[in-house]
C-alpha positions as CSV (number, residue, x, y, z in Angstrom):
1,M,23.9,23.1,7.1
2,N,24.3,21.2,10.8
3,S,26.4,17.8,10.4
4,I,23.1,15.7,11.4
5,S,21.2,16.9,8.5
6,K,24.3,16.7,6.3
7,S,24.6,13.2,7.4
8,A,20.7,12.6,7.2
9,W,21.0,12.9,3.4
10,W,22.5,9.5,2.9
11,W,19.7,7.7,4.6
12,V,16.6,9.5,5.5
13,P,16.1,9.3,1.2
14,T,17.4,5.3,1.0
15,L,15.0,4.5,3.8
16,Y,12.0,6.0,3.1
17,F,12.4,4.4,-0.2
18,A,13.3,0.9,0.8
19,E,9.7,1.3,2.9
20,G,7.8,1.8,0.5
21,I,9.3,-0.5,-2.5
22,P,8.3,-3.9,-0.5
23,Y,4.7,-2.9,-0.2
24,F,4.5,-2.2,-3.6
25,I,5.3,-5.1,-4.7
26,V,3.6,-7.4,-2.3
27,N,0.4,-5.4,-2.7
28,N,0.4,-4.5,-6.5
29,I,3.7,-6.4,-8.7
30,S,2.0,-9.6,-6.9
31,I,-1.9,-9.1,-8.4
32,M,-0.1,-8.7,-11.6
33,L,2.4,-11.5,-11.4
34,F,-0.4,-14.0,-10.4
35,T,-2.7,-12.6,-14.0
36,D,0.2,-12.8,-15.3
37,M,0.8,-16.5,-14.2
38,G,-3.0,-17.4,-15.3
39,V,-4.2,-18.0,-11.4
40,P,-7.9,-17.2,-11.7
41,K,-9.4,-13.6,-9.8
42,D,-11.2,-15.4,-7.3
43,V,-8.0,-17.4,-6.1
44,M,-5.4,-14.1,-6.9
45,S,-8.1,-11.7,-5.3
46,L,-8.0,-13.7,-1.9
47,Y,-4.5,-14.5,-1.2
48,T,-2.6,-11.5,-1.9
49,S,-6.4,-9.7,-0.5
50,L,-4.5,-11.6,3.3
51,L,-1.3,-10.1,2.3
52,Y,-2.5,-6.6,4.0
53,L,-2.6,-8.8,7.1
54,P,0.6,-7.9,8.4
55,W,0.0,-4.4,8.0
56,V,-3.4,-4.5,10.0
57,I,-1.8,-6.3,13.3
58,K,1.9,-4.9,12.8
59,P,0.5,-2.4,16.3
60,L,0.4,-5.9,18.0
61,W,4.7,-6.0,17.9
62,S,5.4,-2.7,17.7
63,P,6.5,-2.4,21.6
64,F,8.8,-5.6,20.9
65,I,10.9,-3.2,18.6
66,D,11.9,-1.2,21.2
67,I,12.4,-4.2,24.2
68,I,14.5,-6.9,21.6
69,R,17.8,-5.0,20.2
70,T,17.9,-1.8,18.8
71,K,15.8,0.0,15.5
72,R,18.6,0.2,13.6
73,W,19.6,-3.9,14.1
74,W,16.1,-4.6,12.7
75,I,16.3,-1.9,9.8
76,L,19.5,-4.0,8.2
77,S,18.4,-7.4,9.8
78,T,14.5,-6.3,7.5
79,E,16.7,-5.6,4.6
80,A,18.6,-8.1,5.0
81,V,15.8,-10.2,4.9
82,I,13.6,-8.7,2.7
83,C,16.5,-9.0,0.0
84,A,16.9,-12.8,0.5
85,C,13.1,-12.8,-0.4
86,F,13.4,-11.3,-3.4
87,I,15.9,-14.2,-4.4
88,A,13.7,-17.0,-3.3
89,L,11.1,-15.4,-5.3
90,T,12.7,-16.0,-8.0
91,L,12.8,-19.4,-7.4
92,S,9.1,-19.6,-6.3
93,V,7.9,-18.1,-9.8
94,P,5.6,-20.4,-10.9
95,T,6.4,-21.4,-14.6
96,P,3.1,-22.7,-16.7
97,D,3.2,-23.4,-20.4
98,G,0.8,-21.3,-22.6
99,S,-1.7,-22.9,-22.7
100,M,-2.1,-23.2,-18.5
101,M,-2.0,-19.8,-18.6
102,A,-4.1,-18.5,-21.3
103,N,-6.8,-21.6,-19.7
104,M,-5.9,-19.5,-16.1
105,Q,-4.5,-22.0,-14.7
106,T,-1.2,-22.7,-12.9
107,P,1.3,-25.1,-11.1
108,I,-0.4,-25.2,-7.1
109,G,3.1,-25.7,-5.5
110,M,5.2,-23.3,-6.6
111,F,2.0,-20.6,-6.3
112,A,1.9,-21.7,-3.0
113,V,5.6,-21.3,-2.7
114,S,5.6,-17.7,-4.2
115,V,2.3,-16.6,-1.8
116,I,4.7,-17.8,1.0
117,V,7.6,-15.7,-0.1
118,F,5.0,-13.0,-0.3
119,Y,4.1,-13.3,3.4
120,L,7.5,-13.0,4.6
121,I,8.0,-10.2,3.0
122,A,4.9,-8.6,4.0
123,L,5.8,-9.7,7.3
124,T,9.1,-8.2,7.5
125,S,8.4,-5.1,5.6
126,A,5.8,-4.2,8.4
127,T,8.1,-4.6,10.9
128,H,10.6,-2.1,8.6
129,D,8.6,0.0,8.9
130,I,7.9,0.4,12.4
131,A,11.7,0.5,13.0
132,A,12.2,3.3,10.5
133,D,9.7,5.1,11.7
134,G,10.7,4.8,15.0
135,F,14.8,5.8,14.2
136,Y,14.3,8.4,12.0
137,M,12.9,10.5,15.0
138,L,15.6,8.9,17.4
139,A,18.6,9.7,15.5
140,L,17.1,13.5,14.0
141,D,17.0,16.4,15.9
142,G,12.8,17.8,16.2
143,R,14.1,20.8,13.5
144,T,16.1,18.4,11.2
145,Q,13.3,15.8,11.4
146,T,10.7,18.7,10.1
147,A,12.9,19.9,7.2
148,F,13.5,16.1,5.8
149,V,9.3,15.2,6.3
150,G,9.5,16.0,2.6
151,I,12.4,14.4,1.2
152,R,10.9,10.9,3.5
153,S,7.5,11.5,1.6
154,T,8.7,12.4,-1.7
155,F,10.8,9.8,-1.8
156,Y,8.3,6.8,-0.8
157,R,6.3,8.8,-3.5
158,L,8.7,8.2,-5.8
159,S,9.3,4.3,-4.7
160,S,5.8,3.5,-5.9
161,I,6.3,4.9,-8.9
162,F,9.4,2.7,-9.0
163,G,7.2,-0.6,-7.5
164,Q,4.1,0.7,-9.9
165,G,5.4,1.6,-12.8
166,V,9.5,0.9,-14.3
167,L,9.3,-2.7,-12.4
168,V,5.8,-3.6,-14.5
169,V,7.1,-2.0,-17.8
170,I,10.6,-4.1,-17.5
171,A,8.5,-7.3,-16.9
172,G,6.4,-6.1,-19.6
173,E,9.4,-6.1,-21.8
174,I,11.4,-8.4,-21.4
175,G,8.7,-10.7,-21.8
176,R,7.1,-9.1,-25.1
177,R,10.7,-9.6,-26.6
178,S,11.9,-13.4,-25.3
179,G,8.6,-14.7,-25.1
180,N,9.0,-16.0,-21.3
181,V,7.0,-14.4,-19.1
182,P,8.1,-16.1,-16.1
183,F,11.7,-15.3,-16.6
184,A,10.6,-11.1,-17.1
185,W,9.7,-11.4,-13.1
186,R,12.1,-13.4,-12.5
187,I,15.0,-10.8,-14.1
188,V,12.1,-7.6,-11.8
189,F,12.5,-9.6,-8.8
190,L,16.7,-9.7,-9.3
191,I,16.4,-6.3,-9.7
192,S,14.7,-5.7,-6.8
193,S,17.0,-7.8,-4.9
194,A,19.9,-6.6,-5.9
195,I,19.1,-2.8,-5.0
196,F,17.8,-4.2,-1.7
197,L,21.6,-5.2,-0.9
198,A,22.9,-2.3,-2.0
199,I,20.7,-0.2,0.6
200,T,21.8,-2.7,3.1
201,V,25.3,-2.2,2.4
202,L,24.7,1.6,2.6
203,H,22.7,1.7,5.6
204,F,25.5,-0.7,7.4
205,F,28.4,2.2,7.1
206,K,25.9,5.3,6.7
207,L,23.3,4.6,9.5
208,P,23.6,6.9,12.3
209,R,24.1,5.3,16.1
210,P,21.9,7.6,18.1
211,S,22.3,7.1,21.9
212,D,18.9,6.6,22.6
213,D,18.6,3.7,20.4
214,R,19.0,1.0,22.6
215,S,17.1,-2.1,23.9
216,T,15.1,-2.2,27.1
217,A,15.3,-6.0,27.5
218,G,15.8,-7.0,31.0
219,D,14.5,-3.1,31.8
220,A,11.8,-2.2,33.8
221,S,10.8,0.4,30.8
222,G,10.4,-2.9,29.2
223,S,7.6,-4.1,31.2
224,R,6.2,-0.2,31.3
225,I,6.0,-0.1,27.6
226,I,3.9,-3.2,27.3
227,R,1.4,-2.3,30.1
228,G,1.6,1.0,28.2
229,F,0.5,-0.2,24.7
230,G,-2.1,-2.6,26.8
231,Q,-3.7,0.9,28.2
232,A,-3.3,2.4,24.9
233,F,-5.6,-0.2,23.1
234,V,-8.0,-0.2,25.8
235,T,-8.7,4.0,25.9
236,F,-8.7,3.9,21.7
237,F,-12.1,1.7,21.9
238,R,-13.7,4.2,24.8
239,K,-13.3,7.4,23.1
240,K,-15.9,9.6,22.6
241,G,-17.6,8.4,19.3
242,I,-16.2,5.0,18.4
243,R,-18.6,3.1,16.9
244,A,-19.0,5.9,14.2
245,A,-14.7,6.5,14.2
246,L,-14.8,2.3,13.3
247,A,-17.4,2.6,10.8
248,F,-15.6,5.6,9.0
249,M,-12.0,3.7,8.8
250,L,-13.8,0.3,7.9
251,L,-15.7,1.5,5.4
252,Y,-15.1,4.9,4.1
253,R,-13.0,3.2,1.1
254,F,-14.8,-0.1,0.7
255,S,-15.7,1.0,-3.4
256,E,-12.2,1.4,-4.3
257,A,-11.0,-1.5,-2.1
258,L,-13.8,-4.3,-3.7
259,M,-12.3,-2.5,-7.7
260,L,-8.4,-2.5,-6.5
261,K,-8.1,-6.2,-6.8
262,I,-9.9,-6.9,-9.7
263,V,-8.0,-3.4,-12.1
264,V,-5.1,-5.4,-13.4
265,P,-6.9,-8.4,-14.5
266,F,-9.7,-6.3,-16.1
267,F,-6.7,-4.4,-17.8
268,K,-5.0,-7.5,-19.0
269,E,-7.4,-10.2,-20.2
270,P,-8.8,-10.3,-24.1
271,L,-11.6,-8.4,-25.3
272,S,-13.8,-11.2,-25.4
273,S,-13.7,-12.0,-21.9
274,G,-15.0,-8.8,-20.9
275,G,-11.4,-6.9,-20.4
276,L,-9.4,-4.3,-21.8
277,G,-6.4,-6.8,-23.4
278,M,-3.3,-4.7,-22.6
279,T,0.0,-5.8,-22.8
280,T,1.8,-5.7,-19.2
281,S,3.6,-2.8,-20.1
282,A,1.2,-1.0,-21.6
283,I,-0.5,-1.7,-17.5
284,G,2.3,-0.6,-16.2
285,M,2.7,2.9,-17.5
286,V,-0.8,3.2,-17.5
287,N,-1.2,2.6,-13.2
288,G,2.1,2.6,-12.3
289,T,3.0,6.2,-13.4
290,V,0.2,8.1,-15.1
291,G,-2.1,6.5,-12.2
292,V,0.5,7.3,-9.2
293,V,1.5,10.7,-10.7
294,A,-2.3,11.8,-10.4
295,L,-2.9,10.3,-7.4
296,L,-0.6,12.6,-6.2
297,A,-1.8,15.5,-7.8
298,G,-4.9,14.4,-6.1
299,G,-3.2,14.0,-2.9
300,I,-2.1,17.9,-2.4
301,A,-5.3,19.2,-3.9
302,G,-6.8,17.6,-1.2
303,G,-4.3,18.4,1.3
304,L,-4.4,22.2,0.1
305,A,-8.4,22.4,0.1
306,A,-9.0,20.3,3.8
307,A,-7.1,23.7,5.7
308,K,-8.5,26.2,3.1
309,W,-11.8,25.0,4.4
310,S,-11.8,22.8,7.3
311,L,-12.2,18.8,6.9
312,R,-15.6,19.3,8.8
313,K,-16.6,21.1,5.1
314,C,-14.4,19.0,3.2
315,L,-15.6,15.7,4.0
316,F,-18.7,15.2,1.8
317,P,-16.9,16.9,-1.7
318,M,-14.5,14.1,-1.3
319,A,-16.8,11.4,-0.2
320,A,-18.0,12.2,-4.0
321,A,-14.3,12.4,-5.3
322,L,-12.9,9.2,-3.7
323,T,-16.0,7.3,-5.4
324,L,-18.0,8.9,-8.4
325,P,-15.1,8.8,-10.5
326,C,-15.4,4.8,-10.2
327,A,-17.6,5.1,-13.6
328,V,-14.7,5.0,-15.7
329,Y,-14.5,2.0,-15.3
330,V,-18.2,1.1,-15.8
331,Y,-17.2,3.2,-19.1
332,M,-14.6,0.8,-20.2
333,S,-16.7,-2.5,-19.3
334,I,-18.8,-1.3,-21.9
335,A,-17.3,0.4,-24.4
336,Q,-14.0,-1.7,-24.2
337,P,-11.3,1.7,-25.2
338,S,-8.3,0.5,-27.3
339,S,-6.6,3.7,-26.8
340,L,-4.0,4.5,-24.5
341,W,-5.1,7.7,-24.6
342,V,-8.9,7.0,-23.7
343,V,-7.5,4.5,-21.2
344,S,-4.7,7.0,-19.6
345,A,-7.1,9.9,-19.1
346,C,-10.2,7.6,-17.4
347,V,-7.0,6.4,-15.1
348,A,-5.8,9.3,-14.3
349,F,-9.5,11.2,-13.8
350,E,-10.0,8.1,-11.4
351,Q,-6.9,7.8,-9.3
352,F,-7.0,11.9,-8.9
353,G,-10.6,12.2,-7.9
354,Y,-9.1,8.9,-5.1
355,G,-6.0,11.2,-4.2
356,F,-8.2,14.0,-3.4
357,G,-11.0,12.3,-1.3
358,F,-8.5,10.3,0.9
359,Q,-7.4,12.8,2.5
360,A,-10.5,13.1,4.3
361,Y,-9.1,9.5,5.6
362,M,-5.5,10.3,6.8
363,L,-7.0,13.9,8.1
364,F,-10.2,11.6,10.4
365,M,-7.5,9.8,12.2
366,M,-5.1,12.9,13.1
367,W,-8.1,14.1,14.4
368,F,-9.0,10.6,16.0
369,S,-5.7,10.1,17.2
370,E,-5.2,12.8,18.9
371,G,-4.6,12.6,23.1
372,E,-2.6,10.8,25.7
373,F,-1.9,8.2,23.2
374,K,-1.6,10.0,19.9
375,T,1.4,7.7,18.6
376,S,-0.1,4.5,20.1
377,H,-3.5,5.6,18.6
378,Y,-2.4,6.1,15.2
379,A,-0.9,3.0,15.0
380,I,-4.0,1.3,15.6
381,C,-5.8,3.7,13.2
382,T,-3.3,2.4,9.8
383,G,-3.9,-1.2,10.8
384,L,-7.5,-0.4,10.5
385,M,-6.9,1.4,7.1
386,A,-5.1,-1.7,5.9
387,M,-8.2,-3.9,7.4
388,S,-10.4,-1.7,5.5
389,M,-8.1,-2.7,2.3
390,M,-8.1,-6.6,2.7
391,I,-11.3,-7.3,3.6
392,P,-13.2,-5.7,0.9
393,G,-10.2,-8.0,-1.2
394,L,-10.9,-11.3,0.0
395,F,-14.0,-11.5,-2.0
396,A,-14.3,-8.9,-4.7
397,G,-12.5,-11.7,-6.8
398,Y,-15.1,-14.2,-6.2
399,L,-17.9,-11.8,-7.0
400,C,-16.4,-10.3,-9.9
401,E,-16.5,-14.1,-11.3
402,A,-19.9,-14.5,-10.5
403,T,-21.2,-11.3,-11.9
404,G,-18.7,-10.1,-15.2
405,Y,-17.2,-6.9,-15.3
406,R,-19.4,-4.6,-16.1
407,A,-22.1,-5.9,-13.6
408,F,-19.1,-6.2,-10.6
409,F,-18.8,-2.3,-11.3
410,W,-21.5,-1.2,-11.2
411,I,-21.8,-2.9,-7.7
412,V,-18.7,-0.9,-7.3
413,M,-21.0,2.5,-7.8
414,A,-23.7,0.9,-5.1
415,A,-21.3,0.6,-2.7
416,S,-20.5,4.0,-2.9
417,A,-23.3,4.9,-0.8
418,L,-21.8,3.2,2.4
419,T,-19.0,5.9,1.7
420,F,-21.3,8.9,2.1
421,L,-23.4,6.9,4.8
422,V,-20.5,6.8,7.6
423,S,-19.0,10.0,5.9
424,G,-21.9,12.0,7.5
425,A,-21.4,9.9,10.8
426,A,-17.9,10.9,10.8
427,R,-19.1,14.6,9.6
428,R,-21.3,14.9,12.9
429,M,-18.5,14.3,15.0
430,L,-16.3,16.9,13.9
431,G,-16.3,20.0,15.7
432,R,-16.6,23.6,13.3
433,N,-13.3,24.3,13.3
434,N,-12.1,21.1,12.6
């Protein structure tokens, strides 16, 4: 093992763990927090969906990461800001009394402050993503990059389990034992802040200083980056088949995106309101542990299937795997099972299917990004990916409030038709060898 590989063990795992934690806190824990605090589904869905926006538009400011300061500086600065934001969240968690939470009410002022802090975390986290991915390519040679691809992916996935599972279980257990739900979430955000403080200090000492990691401010290359970035956007939207590709990237996951914001309230609300009446810790165990493990297993299976039979042949089976298992929520909304084993089995089945089907989306983005501006075009695709999750979530809560859980999940199933429609258009774009 060379010296570069040895030193990479000190920062690659923690860098990608740090990349995942704020993403899952912003996009998953925020839903649980505001549901616990009694925020109505329509308001919660609207504001938490808008939290995707920084990941949608992050390609717009990615060139400035190169121009203004080094990527190492951006990594350390954004991690310090995220650490401070987690501390700010401990001060801004709404503190409604029991009757307010039961009536789905929450103090508006503190809710607004919490949303603003979440937006700041989202913006900073999206910037951290850009800097981290760029730094990874600069600090490691090609061979070491290849060797550590599995490591970075593994630790990002571990951050998913930690962010969606462990932290939620901690909040649920502290809330159950203390009887103080806001206090439980404050402890969770303090833990997150302490973790980020430790990671920031570690990275300050262990992140290397590659010679190629430099600011281009005042350099002619800065203006070339901007011009090249503009050209990348123009060429992307002039690609052959762009309309079908845009439809696929925006609508392939429509039904899943519509359902995502409603799952936690459905699990949380009492049986009398059409929900399952689960505790916070039980939701963390089911969604953040069982669900994530099934999702990862489905992703591995999907990747192997596409490698063996090609994306073109697997596209419709993957579309079916992505959408049809959502029927378990129709079943749960009708049967309202009380067994944690039954709910876990339903979630595992749906998440395995989602993981399997999602590989078609990732592979299509990679295929469509091929060409002169591959990196920039893939960044635009990831922005569209975030948009595909944001837009349905904006109105999902209002739709569920108007229809109730049972009818809402039937609507989700009906929306699966969009997935098959755009999959057919995308399949026609793919060559027989893809």
